[in-house]
C-alpha positions, 0 to 999 in steps of 0.5 A: 598363319592357320591359327589366325584362319581358323580363329577368323573362321569360328566368327563366320556365323556371328558375322553372317548373322550380323548381316541378317540382323542389319537387313532385317533392321534396314527393312521398312516397317510396311514389309513386316506382315501384320500377325494380329493381336496375339503377337501383342499379347505375347510381346512377340516383338519383344521376344524377337529382339531378345533372341536376335540380339542374344543369338548374335552375343552368343555367336561372337562370345562362343570363339572366345570360350575355345581358346586358352584364355584365363576365366577372367580374360573371357569374362571381360570379353564377353562383357564387352561383347554385350556391352557393345552389341547392346551399343549397337542395338540402341544405335539401330533404333536411332537408325530406324528412327531417322533413316527407315521408312515406317519404322521408328525409335522404340526405348522398349526395342532396345531394352529387348536388344540388351536383355538378350545381349546379357542373358548370352553374357550370363549363358556364356559365363556359366557355361564356358568358363572353368 
């Protein structure tokens, strides 16, 4: 029973981060400060999406790296996590469009989400697989 508990405990950071992401996703657009034109020049919004989803994917992938699964099984888990979280990013865009005031669907936000997820996949594959 302790092994199962410790495996679940290893997901606590990912779960907590998922709640943070969900709260950010549900925040009405007017609640975000306007930081000026420079944020558009460096595409701060897209970089934020990449980082938020990349971190979330990494936090879900990391516990699998500590298990005694074969490299193939770990790689498959990493890929499934990247795909699932990319789809969650797409879902959040629809949720924002239909139910969150001041937020819209932005395909480039979703592409940034997916890029972050697959960057975490590439990083995890390179650094955790033997």
